[in-house]
C-alpha positions, 0 to 999 in steps of 0.5 A: 546512481538512480536514473532520473524519473521521466515525466511520461505525461509531459513527454507524451504530450510533446510527442503528440503535438509534434506528431500532429504537426508532422501529420498536418505537414504531410496532409499539406504536402499531399495537397501540394503534390496533387496540385504540382502533378496537375501543373506538371501534366499541364506543363505549368511546373517543372518536374523537379518541383514535383520531385522536391515535393515528393521528397518533402512528403517522404520526409514528413511521412518518415517523421510521422512514423518516427513519432508514432514509434516514439509514442509506442516506445514511451508507452512501453517504457512507462509500463516497464517503469510501472512494473518496476515500481510495483516490484519495488513496492512488493519487495518493500511490502514483503520486507515489512511483512517479514518484520511484522511477522517477526514482531508477532512471533516475538510477542507470541513467545513473550505472551506464552511465557507471561501466560504461564506465569499468569497461570501460576499466579492465578492457581496460587491466588485461587488456592489462597482464596479457597483456603481464606474463604474456608477459614473465614467461614470457620471464623464467621467473617464476611469473605465475599471479596475473597470468594469473588477473587477468581472472577475479579482476576479474570475480569481484570485480565480480560479488561487488560487484554481488551478481549471480548467481555473484558470492558470495564470502566476505569473506576470499575477497574480501579475498584477491582484492582484494589479488591484483588490486591486487598487494598479495599 
């Protein structure tokens, strides 16, 4: 079971308020001890009053020390919590990185397979376009579309991949795809 998260700021504020109260009480008792010491010397107050004030002052001093130590402990606990949180985040980030690397590797494997298939298709298309262009010249037929087949195929690949130089407007891309597939 996960421990409840501590509100460090609120706890720190409470401890500081208690420390201020304890320090104020200690200062008040210091003043009382001074006045009582003078009164005891002048036989205006019994020694037991001075001893009681000194004991109350010692208790107030102990409370100040206790609260100061609690603030130091709170700071250490907050630092440990921050380090724990950072470690958990780092672990989560490392796991996400591993997922992303795995996705990149899988996409890379698929891309290599597709690239090999595309290379085969391009080679087949280039060979067919060369043969069609040569045959078109023999028949005295316009083969401009066939002659530009390799260039058009390259432009479509670049446009699909979003690589530099591959930007085509949607209408241009549709026209290129129709030309490439003979639907023009």
